[in-house]
MDAnalysis code that builds the backbone (N, CA, C; Angstrom):
import MDAnalysis as mda
import numpy as np

u = mda.Universe.empty(417, n_residues=139, atom_resindex=np.repeat(np.arange(139), 3), trajectory=True)
u.add_TopologyAttr("name", ["N", "CA", "C"] * 139)
u.add_TopologyAttr("resid", np.arange(1, 140))
u.add_TopologyAttr("resname", ["MET", "TYR", "ARG", "ILE", "ALA", "LEU", "ILE", "ILE", "GLY", "ILE", "ALA", "PHE", "VAL", "LEU", "VAL", "SER", "CYS", "GLN", "ALA", "GLN", "GLU", "LEU", "VAL", "THR", "PRO", "LEU", "ALA", "GLY", "ARG", "TRP", "LYS", "TYR", "THR", "ALA", "ILE", "GLN", "PRO", "LYS", "ASP", "SER", "ALA", "TRP", "THR", "SER", "VAL", "ALA", "GLY", "THR", "TYR", "TYR", "GLU", "GLN", "ILE", "GLU", "VAL", "GLU", "PHE", "LYS", "ALA", "ASP", "GLY", "LYS", "ILE", "SER", "TYR", "TYR", "LEU", "ASN", "ASN", "THR", "LEU", "THR", "THR", "ASP", "PRO", "CYS", "ARG", "ILE", "PRO", "CYS", "SER", "PRO", "THR", "ALA", "TYR", "THR", "TYR", "SER", "ALA", "GLY", "ARG", "ILE", "ALA", "PHE", "THR", "ASP", "TRP", "ALA", "SER", "CYS", "PRO", "TYR", "VAL", "ASP", "CYS", "ALA", "PRO", "VAL", "THR", "ALA", "TRP", "ASN", "ILE", "LEU", "LYS", "LEU", "ASP", "LYS", "ASP", "VAL", "LEU", "GLU", "VAL", "ALA", "PRO", "GLU", "GLY", "ILE", "SER", "ALA", "PRO", "GLN", "LEU", "ARG", "LEU", "GLU", "ARG", "ILE", "LYS"])
u.atoms.positions = np.array([
    [38.860, 15.515, -6.225],
    [38.643, 14.202, -5.313],
    [37.230, 13.953, -5.273],
    [36.760, 15.069, -4.558],
    [34.985, 14.561, -4.975],
    [34.355, 14.672, -6.072],
    [34.803, 15.081, -7.495],
    [34.015, 15.142, -8.964],
    [34.707, 13.434, -8.865],
    [35.312, 13.076, -9.035],
    [35.710, 11.645, -8.709],
    [34.132, 10.773, -7.884],
    [34.910, 10.842, -6.776],
    [34.007, 10.177, -6.012],
    [32.169, 10.559, -6.138],
    [32.151, 11.451, -6.632],
    [30.929, 12.075, -7.473],
    [30.266, 11.455, -8.460],
    [30.992, 10.956, -9.281],
    [31.188, 10.745, -10.805],
    [30.638, 9.109, -10.707],
    [31.694, 8.634, -9.312],
    [31.532, 7.237, -9.930],
    [30.517, 6.749, -8.647],
    [29.985, 7.637, -7.897],
    [28.175, 7.907, -6.850],
    [27.684, 7.156, -7.858],
    [27.031, 8.479, -8.432],
    [26.237, 8.204, -9.738],
    [25.867, 7.333, -10.513],
    [27.710, 6.706, -11.032],
    [27.520, 5.604, -12.180],
    [26.782, 4.375, -11.265],
    [26.913, 4.687, -10.431],
    [27.050, 2.858, -9.161],
    [25.571, 2.344, -9.441],
    [25.040, 3.819, -8.983],
    [23.413, 4.206, -8.815],
    [22.635, 4.151, -10.378],
    [22.754, 4.735, -11.016],
    [22.474, 4.295, -12.478],
    [22.725, 2.807, -13.080],
    [23.657, 2.484, -12.429],
    [23.954, 0.853, -13.231],
    [23.041, -0.038, -11.818],
    [23.157, -0.062, -10.559],
    [22.093, -0.606, -10.267],
    [20.602, -0.138, -9.860],
    [20.245, 0.792, -10.696],
    [18.600, 0.882, -11.095],
    [18.014, 0.602, -12.220],
    [17.202, -0.181, -11.826],
    [17.295, -1.510, -12.838],
    [14.913, -0.548, -12.597],
    [14.894, -1.333, -14.318],
    [12.993, -0.775, -14.834],
    [12.624, -2.577, -13.624],
    [11.984, -2.507, -12.737],
    [10.989, -3.368, -12.552],
    [9.881, -3.484, -12.998],
    [9.269, -4.513, -13.522],
    [8.474, -5.096, -14.144],
    [7.184, -5.089, -13.553],
    [6.004, -5.141, -12.844],
    [5.004, -5.024, -12.546],
    [3.991, -6.100, -12.406],
    [4.081, -7.815, -12.287],
    [4.236, -8.920, -12.715],
    [2.124, -9.114, -11.575],
    [1.777, -9.922, -11.614],
    [0.723, -9.951, -11.257],
    [0.377, -11.753, -10.778],
    [-0.473, -11.523, -9.700],
    [-0.092, -13.167, -9.797],
    [-0.278, -14.489, -10.253],
    [-1.520, -13.546, -11.550],
    [-2.001, -14.065, -12.486],
    [-1.013, -14.444, -13.644],
    [0.034, -13.448, -13.839],
    [0.663, -13.718, -14.974],
    [1.323, -15.709, -14.551],
    [1.645, -15.893, -16.109],
    [1.947, -17.074, -16.343],
    [0.749, -18.396, -16.943],
    [1.333, -19.449, -17.081],
    [1.160, -20.051, -18.022],
    [-0.282, -20.788, -17.141],
    [-1.770, -21.914, -17.414],
    [-2.684, -22.289, -16.884],
    [-3.081, -23.157, -17.515],
    [-3.445, -23.920, -17.571],
    [-4.200, -25.562, -17.820],
    [-5.598, -25.652, -17.321],
    [-6.675, -25.563, -17.950],
    [-8.477, -25.562, -17.247],
    [-7.959, -27.009, -16.931],
    [-8.758, -27.868, -15.285],
    [-8.228, -29.038, -15.022],
    [-9.737, -29.165, -14.214],
    [-10.848, -28.741, -13.770],
    [-12.039, -28.896, -13.451],
    [-12.921, -27.483, -14.307],
    [-14.079, -28.294, -14.243],
    [-15.279, -26.868, -14.487],
    [-15.967, -27.602, -13.005],
    [-17.493, -26.499, -13.173],
    [-18.205, -26.713, -12.017],
    [-19.783, -26.527, -11.949],
    [-21.202, -26.869, -13.374],
    [-22.032, -26.323, -13.042],
    [-22.585, -25.780, -11.825],
    [-24.149, -24.881, -12.572],
    [-24.297, -24.156, -11.370],
    [-24.807, -25.121, -10.273],
    [-24.311, -25.573, -8.740],
    [-25.310, -25.838, -8.111],
    [-24.784, -28.043, -8.464],
    [-23.466, -28.032, -8.401],
    [-22.996, -28.842, -9.476],
    [-21.821, -29.148, -8.048],
    [-21.460, -30.270, -8.399],
    [-20.115, -30.416, -7.698],
    [-19.166, -29.673, -8.745],
    [-17.301, -29.967, -8.474],
    [-16.518, -29.758, -8.995],
    [-16.580, -31.122, -10.276],
    [-16.440, -31.204, -11.833],
    [-16.172, -32.224, -12.374],
    [-14.715, -32.431, -13.164],
    [-14.056, -32.843, -13.672],
    [-12.583, -32.646, -14.021],
    [-12.937, -32.662, -15.819],
    [-11.958, -32.511, -16.545],
    [-12.245, -31.446, -17.915],
    [-11.481, -33.094, -18.017],
    [-11.094, -33.677, -17.731],
    [-10.427, -34.654, -18.731],
    [-11.307, -34.732, -19.479],
    [-10.703, -35.893, -21.440],
    [-11.607, -36.098, -22.048],
    [-12.745, -34.834, -22.674],
    [-12.821, -33.823, -22.420],
    [-12.807, -32.794, -23.316],
    [-12.304, -31.785, -23.892],
    [-12.991, -30.741, -24.952],
    [-12.139, -30.119, -25.642],
    [-11.131, -29.005, -24.573],
    [-11.899, -28.387, -23.284],
    [-10.377, -27.651, -22.524],
    [-9.878, -28.301, -21.505],
    [-9.354, -29.574, -21.679],
    [-8.716, -30.129, -21.285],
    [-7.206, -30.386, -22.745],
    [-7.514, -29.729, -23.199],
    [-6.911, -29.328, -24.440],
    [-5.575, -27.683, -25.051],
    [-6.498, -27.343, -23.603],
    [-6.086, -25.797, -24.072],
    [-5.427, -25.529, -23.039],
    [-4.330, -24.687, -23.034],
    [-3.962, -23.662, -22.170],
    [-3.598, -22.227, -22.177],
    [-3.702, -21.602, -20.839],
    [-3.155, -19.932, -20.977],
    [-2.376, -19.338, -20.722],
    [-2.059, -18.099, -21.717],
    [-1.356, -18.069, -20.333],
    [-1.174, -16.415, -20.419],
    [-1.137, -15.642, -19.350],
    [-1.598, -14.582, -18.915],
    [-0.365, -14.114, -19.127],
    [0.004, -12.692, -19.796],
    [0.977, -12.378, -20.107],
    [1.598, -10.744, -18.789],
    [2.558, -10.872, -18.558],
    [2.925, -9.287, -17.512],
    [1.909, -8.034, -18.625],
    [2.751, -8.038, -19.227],
    [1.867, -6.581, -20.379],
    [0.472, -6.577, -20.999],
    [-0.050, -7.422, -20.135],
    [-1.809, -7.546, -20.328],
    [-2.179, -8.727, -21.537],
    [-1.448, -9.212, -22.114],
    [-1.765, -10.094, -23.541],
    [-1.965, -11.386, -23.002],
    [-2.587, -11.799, -23.899],
    [-2.495, -13.609, -23.676],
    [-2.637, -14.283, -25.219],
    [-1.809, -15.735, -24.592],
    [-1.683, -16.137, -25.740],
    [-2.864, -17.819, -25.669],
    [-2.547, -18.672, -26.273],
    [-3.119, -20.337, -26.274],
    [-2.521, -21.151, -26.797],
    [-2.890, -22.210, -26.209],
    [-1.454, -23.644, -26.610],
    [-2.741, -24.485, -27.046],
    [-2.646, -25.274, -27.735],
    [-3.564, -25.954, -28.511],
    [-3.095, -27.248, -28.161],
    [-2.996, -28.151, -27.194],
    [-2.076, -29.619, -27.291],
    [-0.729, -29.422, -27.034],
    [-0.581, -27.930, -25.990],
    [0.778, -27.595, -26.130],
    [1.708, -26.957, -26.837],
    [0.690, -26.575, -27.909],
    [1.853, -26.087, -28.805],
    [0.849, -24.295, -29.604],
    [1.484, -23.736, -28.910],
    [1.210, -22.112, -29.230],
    [0.297, -21.959, -30.710],
    [-0.791, -21.326, -30.037],
    [-1.667, -21.115, -31.823],
    [-1.703, -19.352, -31.276],
    [-2.195, -19.123, -32.730],
    [-2.542, -17.849, -33.523],
    [-3.365, -17.914, -34.322],
    [-4.339, -18.844, -34.656],
    [-5.610, -18.745, -35.348],
    [-6.662, -19.034, -35.016],
    [-6.984, -17.106, -34.832],
    [-8.757, -17.653, -33.830],
    [-9.274, -18.269, -33.914],
    [-9.859, -19.193, -35.418],
    [-10.377, -20.384, -35.827],
    [-10.519, -21.483, -34.372],
    [-8.949, -21.318, -33.827],
    [-8.849, -22.934, -33.335],
    [-9.733, -23.064, -32.042],
    [-9.204, -21.035, -31.861],
    [-10.321, -21.093, -29.661],
    [-11.029, -20.193, -30.039],
    [-12.320, -20.220, -30.462],
    [-12.868, -19.961, -30.999],
    [-13.265, -18.454, -29.723],
    [-13.517, -16.936, -30.347],
    [-14.444, -15.891, -28.704],
    [-13.517, -16.014, -27.837],
    [-12.459, -16.264, -28.267],
    [-11.253, -15.893, -27.180],
    [-10.403, -14.662, -26.866],
    [-10.619, -14.491, -25.939],
    [-10.213, -12.632, -25.627],
    [-8.025, -13.024, -25.313],
    [-7.894, -12.176, -26.183],
    [-6.295, -11.485, -25.877],
    [-5.785, -10.828, -25.736],
    [-7.138, -10.159, -24.636],
    [-6.796, -8.740, -23.667],
    [-6.717, -8.573, -22.862],
    [-6.163, -8.386, -21.847],
    [-6.902, -8.590, -20.166],
    [-6.125, -6.931, -19.454],
    [-7.405, -7.032, -18.622],
    [-6.614, -5.825, -17.397],
    [-6.592, -6.919, -16.239],
    [-5.989, -6.823, -14.802],
    [-6.251, -7.821, -14.086],
    [-6.483, -6.965, -13.036],
    [-7.635, -6.595, -12.118],
    [-7.602, -6.136, -10.704],
    [-7.728, -7.139, -9.955],
    [-7.759, -7.559, -8.036],
    [-8.104, -8.027, -7.205],
    [-9.631, -8.253, -7.572],
    [-9.300, -9.255, -7.728],
    [-10.938, -9.775, -7.440],
    [-11.817, -10.326, -9.117],
    [-10.746, -9.334, -10.314],
    [-11.490, -9.792, -11.190],
    [-10.626, -9.621, -12.585],
    [-10.582, -10.029, -13.662],
    [-10.529, -10.051, -14.846],
    [-11.024, -9.552, -15.840],
    [-10.842, -8.724, -16.872],
    [-11.051, -7.914, -17.510],
    [-10.766, -8.197, -18.893],
    [-11.427, -8.302, -19.634],
    [-10.912, -9.179, -20.994],
    [-11.295, -7.728, -22.200],
    [-9.764, -6.659, -22.783],
    [-10.007, -5.740, -23.505],
    [-10.582, -5.995, -25.345],
    [-9.725, -7.257, -25.564],
    [-9.813, -7.405, -26.650],
    [-9.969, -9.187, -26.905],
    [-11.077, -9.079, -27.985],
    [-11.312, -11.195, -28.704],
    [-10.275, -11.122, -30.752],
    [-10.345, -12.259, -30.434],
    [-9.787, -12.918, -31.624],
    [-11.190, -13.033, -32.161],
    [-10.563, -12.576, -33.381],
    [-12.177, -12.838, -34.038],
    [-12.141, -13.605, -35.750],
    [-12.615, -15.159, -35.608],
    [-13.018, -15.699, -36.376],
    [-14.613, -15.667, -37.182],
    [-13.882, -15.494, -38.772],
    [-15.589, -14.398, -39.673],
    [-16.421, -16.418, -39.077],
    [-16.023, -17.132, -39.412],
    [-17.061, -18.402, -38.645],
    [-17.409, -18.620, -37.654],
    [-17.347, -18.118, -36.793],
    [-18.252, -18.245, -35.765],
    [-18.679, -16.688, -35.324],
    [-20.091, -16.720, -34.923],
    [-21.074, -16.091, -33.958],
    [-21.045, -15.302, -32.658],
    [-20.126, -14.333, -32.501],
    [-19.806, -14.845, -30.627],
    [-20.514, -14.381, -29.744],
    [-20.460, -14.039, -28.449],
    [-21.334, -13.126, -27.521],
    [-19.588, -13.621, -26.992],
    [-18.909, -12.899, -26.405],
    [-17.473, -12.916, -25.431],
    [-18.248, -13.453, -24.286],
    [-17.736, -13.332, -23.617],
    [-17.463, -12.961, -21.683],
    [-16.617, -12.288, -21.927],
    [-17.120, -11.128, -20.391],
    [-16.072, -9.886, -20.804],
    [-15.679, -9.690, -19.868],
    [-15.826, -10.720, -18.872],
    [-14.834, -10.692, -17.274],
    [-14.667, -11.717, -16.536],
    [-14.062, -12.083, -16.002],
    [-14.045, -13.148, -15.047],
    [-13.910, -12.596, -13.781],
    [-14.868, -13.443, -12.365],
    [-14.408, -12.741, -10.904],
    [-13.665, -14.241, -11.257],
    [-12.781, -13.822, -9.954],
    [-11.917, -14.417, -9.689],
    [-12.533, -14.622, -7.849],
    [-13.258, -16.413, -8.007],
    [-13.152, -16.907, -6.645],
    [-11.884, -17.045, -6.584],
    [-10.840, -17.810, -6.613],
    [-9.854, -18.220, -5.957],
    [-8.109, -17.496, -6.584],
    [-6.963, -17.701, -6.141],
    [-6.147, -16.592, -7.138],
    [-4.924, -17.452, -5.921],
    [-4.571, -17.998, -5.989],
    [-3.024, -17.871, -5.370],
    [-2.166, -18.708, -6.563],
    [-0.965, -18.943, -5.932],
    [-0.153, -19.391, -6.577],
    [0.475, -20.155, -7.691],
    [-0.619, -21.541, -6.962],
    [-1.104, -22.913, -8.151],
    [-2.517, -22.302, -8.921],
    [-3.209, -22.218, -8.362],
    [-4.918, -22.807, -8.476],
    [-5.346, -20.827, -8.811],
    [-6.376, -21.321, -10.145],
    [-7.243, -20.220, -10.324],
    [-8.588, -20.644, -10.410],
    [-9.429, -19.649, -9.459],
    [-10.977, -20.201, -10.032],
    [-11.709, -18.880, -10.600],
    [-11.747, -19.394, -11.109],
    [-12.809, -17.649, -11.954],
    [-15.016, -18.498, -12.099],
    [-15.556, -17.070, -11.703],
    [-16.871, -17.589, -13.201],
    [-16.825, -16.850, -13.636],
    [-17.109, -16.803, -14.846],
    [-17.576, -15.966, -15.890],
    [-18.944, -15.049, -15.423],
    [-18.306, -13.626, -15.897],
    [-18.803, -12.648, -15.719],
    [-20.748, -12.478, -16.401],
    [-21.283, -12.258, -15.967],
    [-22.608, -12.040, -16.901],
    [-23.540, -12.765, -17.325],
    [-22.832, -14.204, -17.456],
    [-23.446, -14.924, -17.895],
    [-24.300, -16.434, -17.510],
    [-24.171, -17.411, -17.577],
    [-24.571, -18.488, -16.422],
    [-23.525, -19.639, -17.160],
    [-22.794, -19.397, -17.337],
    [-21.434, -20.593, -17.924],
    [-21.079, -21.286, -16.238],
    [-20.533, -22.412, -16.691],
    [-19.762, -22.859, -15.316],
    [-18.980, -22.353, -14.627],
    [-18.330, -22.055, -13.385],
    [-17.512, -22.272, -13.011],
    [-15.835, -22.477, -13.228],
    [-14.766, -21.881, -13.640],
    [-13.500, -22.581, -14.456],
    [-12.303, -23.135, -13.260],
    [-11.828, -23.606, -13.237],
    [-10.395, -24.005, -12.293],
    [-8.920, -23.729, -13.067],
    [-8.052, -23.174, -12.789],
    [-7.657, -23.831, -13.517],
    [-5.677, -23.952, -12.740],
    [-4.912, -24.619, -13.551],
    [-3.921, -25.511, -12.410],
    [-2.828, -24.025, -13.111],
    [-1.775, -23.552, -12.490],
    [-0.501, -23.220, -12.823],
    [0.688, -24.281, -13.221],
    [0.601, -24.132, -14.695],
    [1.943, -24.371, -14.806],
    [3.454, -24.552, -15.217],
    [3.636, -23.395, -15.675],
    [4.093, -22.321, -15.769],
    [4.343, -20.960, -15.434],
])
């Protein structure tokens, strides 16, 4: 009887254990909504190229891009875009980039996170004088 109870207990423990995937607050699909040039106010991206792009940060450290709501894998459609990242509090470091033979890139290596909550991500590209970016979660 003891063996049967032990076997049932072990089976129950094995069935109830699940691998938990570490999901960062960054994981999800984001759409650019505003830019803020240095010493200026936030400006909507409506009518610009940014309006067409969505970025998906996956929990496994990969990045996917959507152009006009369609997944794109062509590196020349969104040139110099990072394809992998690592996340730590306050920083997104990019670790791999799409390569387009027609574009000579000086890629951004990281974004410093200015704000990150469940709906809004605000970042400042590291090391260059590019505008700050605001993205909103869509999925």
